[in-house]
N, CA, C and O of each residue as an XYZ file, in Angstrom:
848
protein
N       0.838     -1.198     -0.011
C      -0.001      0.014      0.000
C       0.886      1.232      0.005
O       1.763      1.369      0.858
N       0.655      2.147     -0.977
C       1.432      3.369     -1.012
C       0.713      4.445     -0.245
O      -0.472      4.320      0.064
N       1.436      5.509      0.063
C       0.863      6.590      0.804
C       1.877      7.696      1.088
O       3.007      7.666      0.601
N       1.457      8.645      1.865
C       2.402      9.703      2.210
C       2.254      9.995      3.713
O       1.177      9.854      4.292
N       3.369     10.403      4.315
C       3.396     10.704      5.740
C       2.864     12.094      5.995
O       3.240     13.042      5.305
N       2.001     12.224      6.971
C       1.471     13.510      7.409
C       1.586     13.587      8.914
O       1.624     12.552      9.580
N       1.642     14.797      9.474
C       1.835     14.930     10.908
C       0.507     14.964     11.668
O      -0.496     15.493     11.189
N       0.538     14.382     12.867
C      -0.600     14.433     13.742
C      -0.884     15.900     14.143
O      -2.041     16.286     14.305
N       0.178     16.709     14.301
C       0.001     18.093     14.710
C      -0.792     18.869     13.656
O      -1.682     19.648     13.999
N      -0.477     18.662     12.393
C      -1.231     19.344     11.342
C      -2.693     18.872     11.268
O      -3.617     19.659     11.062
N      -2.859     17.546     11.448
C      -4.244     17.020     11.435
C      -5.064     17.606     12.581
O      -6.242     17.926     12.423
N      -4.401     17.744     13.762
C      -5.097     18.372     14.904
C      -5.505     19.794     14.598
O      -6.616     20.209     14.927
N      -4.611     20.549     13.966
C      -4.948     21.938     13.619
C      -6.120     22.009     12.630
O      -6.974     22.889     12.731
N      -6.148     21.088     11.690
C      -7.229     21.073     10.693
C      -8.570     20.678     11.335
O      -9.626     21.203     10.980
N      -8.496     19.747     12.280
C      -9.718     19.380     12.971
C     -10.305     20.560     13.732
O     -11.506     20.821     13.674
N      -9.432     21.270     14.448
C      -9.886     22.398     15.269
C     -10.375     23.545     14.418
O     -11.179     24.353     14.884
N      -9.920     23.642     13.199
C     -10.383     24.669     12.284
C     -11.624     24.221     11.495
O     -12.225     25.003     10.758
N     -11.989     22.943     11.669
C     -13.149     22.400     10.936
C     -14.459     22.695     11.668
O     -14.444     23.217     12.782
N     -15.571     22.368     11.054
C     -16.861     22.685     11.640
C     -17.246     21.727     12.770
O     -16.945     20.534     12.716
N     -17.905     22.259     13.779
C     -18.516     21.439     14.829
C     -19.902     21.036     14.330
O     -20.730     21.892     14.018
N     -20.148     19.723     14.258
C     -21.413     19.216     13.689
C     -22.245     18.465     14.714
O     -23.399     18.134     14.446
N     -21.687     18.193     15.870
C     -22.458     17.533     16.916
C     -22.604     18.543     18.054
O     -21.803     18.558     18.988
N     -23.658     19.405     17.964
C     -23.761     20.532     18.849
C     -22.579     21.452     18.629
O     -22.319     21.855     17.496
N     -21.865     21.791     19.672
C     -20.661     22.622     19.581
C     -19.405     21.776     19.574
O     -18.303     22.305     19.716
N     -19.549     20.496     19.414
C     -18.391     19.559     19.514
C     -18.013     19.045     18.130
O     -18.868     18.729     17.302
N     -16.710     18.974     17.911
C     -16.160     18.338     16.706
C     -15.944     16.838     17.061
O     -15.042     16.485     17.821
N     -16.770     16.015     16.504
C     -16.694     14.580     16.739
C     -15.790     13.918     15.669
O     -16.049     14.039     14.471
N     -14.772     13.249     16.102
C     -13.823     12.563     15.209
C     -13.998     11.051     15.469
O     -13.802     10.578     16.589
N     -14.369     10.311     14.420
C     -14.544      8.847     14.535
C     -13.364      8.133     13.876
O     -13.014      8.385     12.723
N     -12.769      7.234     14.657
C     -11.653      6.422     14.158
C     -12.117      4.985     14.070
O     -12.250      4.299     15.084
N     -12.361      4.536     12.863
C     -12.991      3.236     12.566
C     -11.961      2.320     11.909
O     -10.830      2.730     11.647
N     -12.354      1.108     11.652
C     -11.524      0.147     11.000
C     -11.619     -1.228     11.666
O     -12.141     -1.332     12.776
N     -11.135     -2.267     11.024
C     -11.251     -3.610     11.569
C     -10.352     -3.817     12.769
O      -9.418     -3.047     12.990
N     -10.631     -4.868     13.558
C      -9.837     -5.150     14.756
C      -8.395     -5.447     14.395
O      -8.111     -6.168     13.438
N      -7.486     -4.877     15.180
C      -6.050     -5.109     14.968
C      -5.440     -4.211     13.945
O      -4.260     -4.373     13.637
N      -6.177     -3.260     13.389
C      -5.643     -2.436     12.310
C      -4.705     -1.330     12.847
O      -3.818     -0.861     12.134
N      -4.916     -0.929     14.097
C      -4.075      0.149     14.664
C      -4.878      1.391     15.093
O      -4.319      2.475     15.261
N      -6.196      1.212     15.265
C      -7.040      2.354     15.655
C      -6.647      2.964     16.981
O      -6.603      4.186     17.124
N      -6.364      2.117     17.946
C      -6.073      2.635     19.300
C      -4.785      3.434     19.301
O      -4.720      4.496     19.920
N      -3.754      2.942     18.617
C      -2.499      3.696     18.529
C      -2.700      5.028     17.830
O      -2.250      6.062     18.324
N      -3.367      5.015     16.694
C      -3.636      6.258     15.953
C      -4.396      7.242     16.816
O      -4.040      8.419     16.861
N      -5.443      6.786     17.509
C      -6.280      7.648     18.332
C      -5.483      8.243     19.474
O      -5.649      9.423     19.785
N      -4.618      7.458     20.112
C      -3.808      7.937     21.198
C      -2.854      9.047     20.757
O      -2.665     10.032     21.470
N      -2.259      8.881     19.585
C      -1.322      9.882     19.112
C      -2.038     11.142     18.637
O      -1.538     12.251     18.826
N      -3.215     10.974     18.016
C      -3.986     12.156     17.648
C      -4.481     12.874     18.882
O      -4.486     14.104     18.894
N      -4.899     12.171     19.926
C      -5.301     12.816     21.159
C      -4.179     13.603     21.768
O      -4.416     14.676     22.324
N      -2.941     13.102     21.684
C      -1.791     13.850     22.206
C      -1.570     15.119     21.412
O      -1.269     16.158     22.000
N      -1.708     15.071     20.099
C      -1.511     16.255     19.279
C      -2.612     17.278     19.584
O      -2.343     18.477     19.650
N      -3.848     16.806     19.768
C      -4.953     17.727     20.077
C      -4.734     18.368     21.450
O      -4.988     19.556     21.645
N      -4.248     17.540     22.411
C      -3.989     18.098     23.745
C      -2.929     19.195     23.707
O      -3.031     20.196     24.416
N      -1.924     18.998     22.881
C      -0.886     20.029     22.726
C      -1.459     21.300     22.126
O      -1.022     22.402     22.456
N      -2.429     21.148     21.252
C      -3.010     22.297     20.572
C      -4.003     23.060     21.424
O      -4.069     24.286     21.335
N      -4.779     22.368     22.250
C      -5.831     23.039     23.000
C      -5.529     23.127     24.512
O      -6.250     23.771     25.274
N      -4.458     22.468     24.903
C      -4.047     22.586     26.303
C      -4.647     21.581     27.272
O      -4.330     21.605     28.461
N      -5.491     20.717     26.791
C      -6.123     19.706     27.656
C      -6.447     18.487     26.804
O      -6.837     18.653     25.648
N      -6.302     17.249     27.331
C      -6.591     16.062     26.526
C      -8.060     16.004     26.158
O      -8.913     16.252     27.010
N      -8.380     15.681     24.909
C      -9.784     15.525     24.549
C     -10.348     14.200     25.084
O      -9.594     13.241     25.253
N     -11.623     14.134     25.347
C     -12.198     12.838     25.758
C     -12.091     11.821     24.627
O     -12.296     12.142     23.456
N     -11.766     10.599     25.002
C     -11.718      9.470     24.036
C     -12.751      8.432     24.502
O     -12.633      7.889     25.600
N     -13.732      8.168     23.689
C     -14.770      7.177     23.971
C     -14.478      5.989     23.086
O     -14.422      6.136     21.866
N     -14.289      4.800     23.669
C     -13.956      3.584     22.940
C     -15.212      2.710     22.874
O     -15.822      2.418     23.903
N     -15.593      2.299     21.674
C     -16.808      1.509     21.562
C     -16.718      0.190     22.283
O     -17.747     -0.335     22.708
N     -15.514     -0.385     22.445
C     -15.374     -1.622     23.190
C     -15.864     -1.502     24.632
O     -16.305     -2.477     25.240
N     -15.772     -0.263     25.170
C     -16.227     -0.034     26.548
C     -17.738      0.004     26.674
O     -18.276     -0.030     27.781
N     -18.430      0.075     25.531
C     -19.896      0.198     25.560
C     -20.612     -1.088     25.113
O     -21.840     -1.164     25.145
N     -19.832     -2.090     24.698
C     -20.428     -3.342     24.271
C     -20.876     -4.158     25.437
O     -20.178     -4.229     26.449
N     -22.037     -4.786     25.326
C     -22.525     -5.677     26.382
C     -22.110     -7.075     25.992
O     -22.954     -7.932     25.729
N     -20.778     -7.314     25.954
C     -20.229     -8.623     25.640
C     -20.030     -8.838     24.122
O     -20.244     -7.929     23.320
N     -19.623    -10.041     23.761
C     -19.275    -10.366     22.402
C     -20.479    -10.334     21.457
O     -20.302    -10.109     20.260
N     -21.666    -10.547     21.948
C     -22.851    -10.574     21.103
C     -23.365     -9.190     20.730
O     -24.288     -9.084     19.923
N     -22.798     -8.131     21.290
C     -23.256     -6.760     21.108
C     -22.369     -5.997     20.153
O     -22.159     -4.797     20.330
N     -21.835     -6.680     19.126
C     -20.818     -6.104     18.256
C     -21.289     -4.822     17.585
O     -20.542     -3.844     17.530
N     -22.508     -4.812     17.078
C     -22.994     -3.651     16.347
C     -24.297     -3.089     16.897
O     -24.796     -2.084     16.390
N     -24.860     -3.725     17.937
C     -26.175     -3.299     18.431
C     -26.069     -2.397     19.639
O     -27.085     -2.098     20.267
N     -24.855     -1.947     19.991
C     -24.638     -1.063     21.130
C     -25.009      0.387     20.868
O     -25.073      1.184     21.803
N     -25.256      0.745     19.604
C     -25.316      2.147     19.212
C     -26.380      2.951     19.979
O     -26.097      4.087     20.359
N     -27.573      2.427     20.221
C     -28.562      3.198     20.998
C     -28.023      3.602     22.375
O     -28.329      4.689     22.865
N     -27.227      2.736     22.994
C     -26.632      3.037     24.294
C     -25.651      4.200     24.147
O     -25.651      5.113     24.973
N     -24.834      4.179     23.128
C     -23.870      5.267     22.864
C     -24.640      6.549     22.604
O     -24.278      7.605     23.123
N     -25.699      6.472     21.808
C     -26.443      7.691     21.506
C     -27.089      8.288     22.730
O     -26.991      9.492     22.966
N     -27.759      7.444     23.524
C     -28.445      7.909     24.737
C     -27.482      8.512     25.739
O     -27.743      9.573     26.306
N     -26.366      7.828     25.953
C     -25.437      8.238     27.031
C     -24.476      9.374     26.611
O     -24.129     10.224     27.430
N     -24.064      9.382     25.368
C     -22.985     10.278     24.948
C     -23.410     11.245     23.855
O     -23.329     12.461     24.031
N     -23.869     10.704     22.716
C     -24.081     11.557     21.560
C     -25.251     12.544     21.738
O     -25.131     13.725     21.412
N     -26.359     12.050     22.251
C     -27.542     12.953     22.420
C     -27.216     14.138     23.358
O     -27.517     15.280     23.011
N     -26.610     13.893     24.532
C     -26.250     15.039     25.382
C     -25.314     16.032     24.679
O     -25.522     17.243     24.753
N     -24.278     15.512     23.996
C     -23.345     16.400     23.290
C     -24.072     17.200     22.204
O     -23.807     18.382     21.988
N     -24.985     16.520     21.540
C     -25.792     17.174     20.486
C     -26.533     18.363     21.048
O     -26.716     19.370     20.365
N     -26.965     18.249     22.310
C     -27.721     19.304     22.970
C     -26.845     20.292     23.727
O     -27.346     21.189     24.407
N     -25.520     20.119     23.602
C     -24.592     21.008     24.291
C     -24.343     20.671     25.731
O     -23.786     21.479     26.475
N     -24.754     19.467     26.145
C     -24.538     19.029     27.512
C     -23.446     17.960     27.586
O     -23.200     17.270     26.597
N     -22.793     17.812     28.727
C     -21.800     16.724     28.843
C     -22.504     15.340     28.804
O     -23.627     15.185     29.284
N     -21.824     14.371     28.233
C     -22.324     13.028     28.222
C     -21.645     12.203     29.322
O     -20.813     12.717     30.069
N     -21.995     10.968     29.409
C     -21.362     10.026     30.340
C     -21.718      8.612     29.931
O     -22.702      8.403     29.221
N     -20.950      7.658     30.358
C     -21.252      6.260     30.050
C     -20.668      5.346     31.124
O     -19.737      5.707     31.844
N     -21.230      4.187     31.202
C     -20.711      3.133     32.084
C     -19.871      2.192     31.284
O     -20.277      1.766     30.203
N     -18.707      1.854     31.783
C     -17.748      1.025     31.080
C     -18.020     -0.455     31.338
O     -18.187     -0.864     32.487
N     -18.066     -1.258     30.275
C     -18.314     -2.694     30.406
C     -17.026     -3.379     30.872
O     -15.949     -3.135     30.328
N     -17.151     -4.223     31.868
C     -16.021     -5.039     32.357
C     -16.065     -6.404     31.658
O     -16.944     -7.228     31.911
N     -15.099     -6.609     30.782
C     -15.042     -7.899     30.061
C     -14.655     -9.045     31.003
O     -14.944    -10.206     30.715
N     -14.016     -8.730     32.105
C     -13.663     -9.757     33.080
C     -14.874    -10.200     33.884
O     -15.084    -11.393     34.103
N     -15.667     -9.235     34.319
C     -16.847     -9.530     35.158
C     -18.091     -9.792     34.344
O     -19.054    -10.349     34.870
N     -18.110     -9.407     33.064
C     -19.269     -9.617     32.223
C     -20.435     -8.723     32.544
O     -21.584     -9.127     32.368
N     -20.169     -7.490     33.022
C     -21.251     -6.546     33.328
C     -20.704     -5.133     33.270
O     -19.493     -4.914     33.277
N     -21.626     -4.176     33.214
C     -21.216     -2.758     33.254
C     -20.884     -2.347     34.688
O     -21.596     -2.692     35.632
N     -19.785     -1.603     34.827
C     -19.403     -1.149     36.157
C     -20.383     -0.027     36.601
O     -20.961      0.649     35.751
N     -20.564      0.165     37.881
C     -21.559      1.137     38.342
C     -21.137      2.594     38.135
O     -21.983      3.477     37.999
N     -19.811      2.841     38.111
C     -19.341      4.226     38.037
C     -19.571      4.779     36.634
O     -19.438      4.058     35.645
N     -19.916      6.063     36.554
C     -20.133      6.741     35.272
C     -18.833      7.440     34.839
O     -18.167      8.066     35.664
N     -18.475      7.338     33.575
C     -17.284      8.022     33.034
C     -17.806      9.315     32.346
O     -18.627      9.234     31.433
N     -17.345     10.464     32.770
C     -17.845     11.726     32.173
C     -17.228     11.992     30.812
O     -16.065     11.672     30.565
N     -18.038     12.589     29.924
C     -17.577     13.043     28.612
C     -17.946     14.515     28.463
O     -19.070     14.846     28.083
N     -16.979     15.409     28.769
C     -17.274     16.828     28.657
C     -17.653     17.251     27.242
O     -17.158     16.695     26.262
N     -18.519     18.223     27.150
C     -18.923     18.789     25.866
C     -17.875     19.798     25.425
O     -18.146     20.998     25.384
N     -16.697     19.328     25.101
C     -15.605     20.194     24.704
C     -15.537     20.414     23.212
O     -16.449     20.071     22.460
N     -14.389     21.017     22.797
C     -14.230     21.350     21.377
C     -14.147     20.100     20.511
O     -14.628     20.080     19.378
N     -13.523     19.044     21.066
C     -13.312     17.791     20.318
C     -13.586     16.582     21.193
O     -13.192     16.548     22.359
N     -14.263     15.588     20.627
C     -14.395     14.271     21.272
C     -13.976     13.226     20.270
O     -14.407     13.298     19.119
N     -13.166     12.264     20.637
C     -12.743     11.183     19.800
C     -13.566      9.936     20.091
O     -13.730      9.558     21.251
N     -14.078      9.303     19.064
C     -14.853      8.087     19.175
C     -14.080      7.001     18.415
O     -13.930      7.082     17.196
N     -13.593      5.990     19.136
C     -12.720      4.980     18.518
C     -13.295      3.585     18.638
O     -13.730      3.166     19.710
N     -13.291      2.863     17.513
C     -13.739      1.474     17.540
C     -14.427      1.036     16.288
O     -14.747      1.849     15.421
N     -14.655     -0.246     16.191
C     -15.312     -0.807     15.013
C     -16.754     -0.262     14.899
O     -17.550     -0.358     15.832
N     -17.043      0.288     13.771
C     -18.334      0.912     13.382
C     -18.525      2.336     13.944
O     -19.637      2.865     13.926
N     -17.437      2.954     14.442
C     -17.550      4.304     14.999
C     -17.947      5.305     13.951
O     -18.601      6.298     14.272
N     -17.568      5.077     12.678
C     -17.856      6.025     11.592
C     -19.017      5.526     10.722
O     -19.080      5.837      9.532
N     -19.930      4.754     11.313
C     -21.057      4.175     10.535
C     -21.928      5.284      9.943
O     -21.883      6.440     10.364
N     -22.717      4.881      8.954
C     -23.506      5.856      8.197
C     -24.398      6.722      9.061
O     -24.630      7.885      8.732
N     -24.911      6.174     10.175
C     -25.853      6.909     11.030
C     -25.239      8.182     11.612
O     -25.970      9.129     11.906
N     -23.944      8.229     11.783
C     -23.315      9.375     12.430
C     -22.537     10.249     11.477
O     -22.036     11.301     11.873
N     -22.426      9.835     10.231
C     -21.572     10.583      9.288
C     -21.922     12.062      9.165
O     -21.015     12.894      9.137
N     -23.208     12.421      9.090
C     -23.532     13.859      8.962
C     -23.052     14.741     10.106
O     -22.914     15.954      9.948
N     -22.796     14.122     11.267
C     -22.418     14.886     12.443
C     -20.905     14.773     12.758
O     -20.446     15.266     13.788
N     -20.163     14.137     11.885
C     -18.723     13.992     12.064
C     -17.970     15.164     11.484
O     -18.279     15.616     10.381
N     -17.004     15.654     12.193
C     -16.048     16.593     11.620
C     -14.984     15.847     10.822
O     -14.470     16.367      9.832
N     -14.651     14.623     11.252
C     -13.679     13.815     10.530
C     -13.980     12.349     10.717
O     -14.197     11.898     11.842
N     -13.998     11.589      9.622
C     -14.162     10.141      9.657
C     -12.864      9.516      9.212
O     -12.417      9.748      8.089
N     -12.238      8.708     10.092
C     -10.964      8.054      9.798
C     -11.214      6.567      9.704
O     -11.981      6.003     10.485
N     -10.560      5.935      8.740
C     -10.625      4.480      8.610
C      -9.174      3.982      8.612
O      -8.371      4.375      7.765
N      -8.851      3.108      9.579
C      -7.484      2.545      9.687
C      -7.521      1.142      9.170
O      -8.420      0.373      9.509
N      -6.549      0.794      8.347
C      -6.516     -0.525      7.712
C      -5.144     -1.158      7.832
O      -4.151     -0.465      8.049
N      -5.087     -2.484      7.689
C      -3.822     -3.240      7.761
C      -4.093     -4.620      7.155
O      -5.245     -5.044      7.063
N      -3.022     -5.323      6.740
C      -3.221     -6.672      6.185
C      -3.935     -7.628      7.157
O      -3.753     -7.553      8.373
N      -4.731     -8.505      6.597
C      -5.574     -9.391      7.390
C      -4.761    -10.252      8.394
O      -5.129    -10.318      9.567
N      -3.693    -10.893      7.965
C      -2.938    -11.769      8.839
C      -2.310    -10.966      9.979
O      -2.313    -11.396     11.132
N      -1.776     -9.801      9.641
C      -1.160     -8.977     10.705
C      -2.182     -8.546     11.714
O      -1.907     -8.519     12.914
N      -3.387     -8.202     11.231
C      -4.441     -7.797     12.170
C      -4.805     -8.956     13.123
O      -5.007     -8.746     14.319
N      -4.881    -10.147     12.584
C      -5.204    -11.279     13.443
C      -4.093    -11.532     14.472
O      -4.361    -11.773     15.649
N      -2.842    -11.472     14.001
C      -1.716    -11.674     14.933
C      -1.738    -10.614     16.051
O      -1.493    -10.930     17.215
N      -2.023     -9.393     15.697
C      -2.067     -8.340     16.710
C      -3.173     -8.594     17.715
O      -2.976     -8.435     18.919
N      -4.350     -8.992     17.215
C      -5.475     -9.210     18.101
C      -5.207    -10.377     19.048
O      -5.561    -10.317     20.226
N      -4.582    -11.437     18.537
C      -4.276    -12.610     19.378
C      -3.239    -12.258     20.421
O      -3.331    -12.698     21.567
N      -2.230    -11.451     20.027
C      -1.181    -11.035     20.978
C      -1.788    -10.153     22.080
O      -1.350    -10.198     23.230
N      -2.771     -9.375     21.729
C      -3.427     -8.475     22.699
C      -4.400     -9.212     23.615
O      -4.404     -9.014     24.830
N      -5.229    -10.074     23.004
C      -6.347    -10.686     23.723
C      -6.110    -12.128     24.154
O      -6.766    -12.611     25.077
N      -5.176    -12.825     23.498
C      -4.920    -14.224     23.881
C      -5.504    -15.214     22.884
O      -6.558    -14.977     22.295
N      -4.803    -16.320     22.707
C      -5.224    -17.373     21.764
C      -6.557    -18.008     22.132
O      -7.264    -18.533     21.271
N      -6.892    -17.957     23.412
C      -8.156    -18.623     23.828
C      -9.372    -17.905     23.282
O     -10.474    -18.451     23.321
N      -9.198    -16.673     22.764
C     -10.335    -15.924     22.223
C     -10.446    -16.082     20.721
O     -11.256    -15.404     20.089
N      -9.638    -16.974     20.131
C      -9.655    -17.119     18.651
C     -11.066    -17.374     18.101
O     -11.433    -16.729     17.119
N     -11.886    -18.282     18.679
C     -13.231    -18.473     18.122
C     -14.067    -17.190     18.112
O     -14.780    -16.920     17.146
N     -13.978    -16.389     19.201
C     -14.686    -15.113     19.232
C     -14.166    -14.179     18.171
O     -14.932    -13.527     17.462
N     -12.841    -14.123     18.069
C     -12.225    -13.190     17.095
C     -12.602    -13.558     15.646
O     -12.838    -12.683     14.813
N     -12.652    -14.856     15.370
C     -13.040    -15.266     14.005
C     -14.473    -14.825     13.705
O     -14.752    -14.282     12.636
N     -15.375    -15.061     14.653
C     -16.774    -14.651     14.462
C     -16.870    -13.138     14.349
O     -17.614    -12.609     13.524
N     -16.113    -12.459     15.181
C     -16.096    -10.971     15.181
C     -15.640    -10.450     13.814
O     -16.242     -9.525     13.268
N     -14.574    -11.044     13.263
C     -14.028    -10.569     12.006
C     -15.011    -10.846     10.876
O     -15.095    -10.041      9.949
N     -15.755    -11.943     10.909
C     -16.759    -12.185      9.903
C     -17.843    -11.086      9.964
O     -18.307    -10.589      8.937
N     -18.216    -10.736     11.164
C     -19.187     -9.651     11.354
C     -18.675     -8.336     10.831
O     -19.417     -7.569     10.217
N     -17.391     -8.070     11.074
C     -16.777     -6.826     10.549
C     -16.872     -6.779      9.045
O     -17.281     -5.769      8.472
N     -16.493     -7.876      8.399
C     -16.512     -7.900      6.914
C     -17.866     -7.583      6.376
O     -17.998     -6.789      5.445
N     -18.917     -8.209      6.962
C     -20.264     -7.960      6.483
C     -20.667     -6.472      6.738
O     -21.252     -5.823      5.871
N     -20.346     -5.974      7.912
C     -20.693     -4.587      8.235
C     -20.015     -3.598      7.318
O     -20.682     -2.716      6.776
N     -18.712     -3.712      7.124
C     -17.976     -2.740      6.330
C     -18.402     -2.783      4.880
O     -18.457     -1.751      4.212
N     -18.710     -3.995      4.382
C     -19.174     -4.107      2.991
C     -20.524     -3.404      2.800
O     -20.738     -2.727      1.795
N     -21.430     -3.568      3.771
C     -22.752     -2.963      3.680
C     -22.698     -1.469      3.936
O     -23.370     -0.704      3.244
N     -21.922     -1.040      4.906
C     -21.829      0.365      5.292
C     -20.946      1.184      4.354
O     -21.083      2.405      4.278
N     -20.046      0.517      3.643
C     -19.082      1.183      2.735
C     -18.294      2.270      3.495
O     -18.100      3.384      3.007
N     -17.852      1.900      4.703
C     -17.219      2.865      5.589
C     -15.952      3.429      4.993
O     -15.767      4.646      5.007
N     -15.064      2.591      4.464
C     -13.804      3.081      3.906
C     -14.020      4.027      2.750
O     -13.280      4.999      2.597
N     -15.045      3.751      1.916
C     -15.344      4.625      0.790
C     -15.713      6.014      1.204
O     -15.382      6.987      0.526
N     -16.411      6.114      2.338
C     -16.906      7.414      2.828
C     -15.978      8.092      3.800
O     -16.270      9.202      4.247
N     -14.861      7.464      4.149
C     -13.934      8.069      5.104
C     -13.248      9.298      4.523
O     -12.900      9.335      3.342
N     -13.064     10.293      5.365
C     -12.312     11.479      4.967
C     -10.811     11.213      4.925
O     -10.059     11.859      4.194
N     -10.400     10.234      5.740
C      -8.981      9.900      5.832
C      -8.835      8.416      6.013
O      -9.381      7.864      6.969
N      -8.116      7.741      5.129
C      -7.765      6.332      5.274
C      -6.306      6.228      5.673
O      -5.433      6.747      4.978
N      -6.031      5.559      6.791
C      -4.708      5.459      7.360
C      -4.155      4.045      7.203
O      -4.838      3.058      7.478
N      -2.927      3.973      6.764
C      -2.248      2.682      6.692
C      -1.713      2.302      8.059
O      -0.778      2.922      8.564
N      -2.304      1.289      8.651
C      -1.936      0.887      9.990
C      -0.728     -0.022     10.059
O      -0.342     -0.449     11.147
N      -0.112     -0.332      8.901
C       1.128     -1.130      8.831
C       2.006     -0.607      7.706
O       2.341     -1.353      6.786
N       2.382      0.657      7.767
C       3.075      1.258      6.644
C       4.520      0.799      6.500
O       5.202      0.551      7.495
N       4.980      0.689      5.271
C       6.369      0.410      4.969
C       7.162      1.674      4.710
O       8.391      1.647      4.654
N       6.452      2.785      4.552
C       7.083      4.065      4.311
C       7.914      4.490      5.511
O       7.443      4.409      6.645
N       9.129      4.935      5.285
C      10.019      5.382      6.389
C       9.509      6.708      6.919
O       9.410      7.696      6.192
N       9.179      6.704      8.242
C       8.672      7.903      8.877
C       8.773      7.748     10.380
O       9.037      6.650     10.871
N       8.567      8.825     11.121
C       8.575      8.788     12.580
C       7.136      8.551     13.017
O       6.317      9.467     12.957
N       6.808      7.305     13.468
C       5.421      7.004     13.788
C       4.890      7.729     15.005
O       3.675      7.763     15.200
N       5.736      8.305     15.825
C       5.258      9.032     17.008
C       4.691     10.398     16.637
O       3.873     10.948     17.374
N       5.109     10.943     15.519
C       4.636     12.282     15.114
C       3.898     12.282     13.777
O       3.242     13.262     13.425
N       4.010     11.161     13.023
C       3.410     11.128     11.704
C       2.648      9.792     11.502
O       3.006      8.758     12.066
N       1.618      9.862     10.699
C       0.881      8.659     10.248
C       1.036      8.637      8.721
O       1.494      9.607      8.118
N       0.650      7.525      8.119
C       0.730      7.395      6.684
C      -0.672      7.371      6.114
O      -1.455      6.462      6.390
N      -0.983      8.394      5.303
C      -2.279      8.477      4.617
C      -2.297      7.531      3.442
O      -1.384      7.560      2.616
N      -3.296      6.705      3.345
C      -3.428      5.776      2.233
C      -4.563      6.222      1.273
O      -4.700      5.690      0.171
N      -5.352      7.189      1.710
C      -6.460      7.669      0.846
C      -7.395      8.504      1.668
O      -7.089      8.862      2.806
N      -8.551      8.820      1.089
C      -9.550      9.686      1.738
C      -9.815     10.918      0.911
O      -9.174     11.158     -0.112
N     -10.788     11.705      1.384
C     -11.249     12.797      0.545
C     -10.941     14.213      1.051
O     -11.114     15.175      0.302
N     -10.496     14.360      2.284
C     -10.385     15.696      2.866
C     -11.718     16.397      3.008
O     -11.781     17.619      3.143
N     -12.774     15.620      2.979
C     -14.135     16.180      2.901
C     -14.480     17.248      3.924
O     -15.011     18.291      3.544
N     -14.193     17.028      5.254
C     -14.656     17.998      6.254
C     -13.881     19.316      6.254
O     -14.248     20.254      6.961
N     -12.818     19.385      5.466
C     -11.992     20.587      5.492
C     -12.198     21.457      4.266
O     -11.468     22.428      4.067
N     -13.181     21.123      3.443
C     -13.427     21.900      2.225
C     -14.672     22.761      2.384
O     -15.043     23.487      1.462
């Protein structure tokens, strides 16, 4: 996959100069299949945004909102009720984080301030339902075998049956939703291009849509 290196700092500046479409908040969705590198990308973008605005932006991870393995794509009403709807109205959101160890949502609420930027990271974060309210839709991709190796290294071989079922679900969802086609920025999550990954990512495609 070819591409060009771009800086997180410049992307942060462009996001902050872009339109707020979820109330007064610029919602940035970082989507892509499991193991592609979404979490790493989101963390580095959050750092660049923090440097630009002086405070870390809230990061909401869809994995924290899933009610177990069977809730792969059906969690969205929970996200909308707890986080998106309040932000849309200019109010802070909040959510309860799912404990994968205990198999239930923890009682404590995690606050999501209605700030200038909120990052939403996870599979289906940039789905069609939220596209009109996104300031930026990012899709992170990587080769299939590498993605599986990363997921197993992170989660353990004992979860292989779940991961296989999960990946089949991803394939069906992304084909139907056409997420990558509609992304403003497609990121190579396994680039061969020589660059400093702490300050730069590799763009593989996208439209620059929210900045025009």
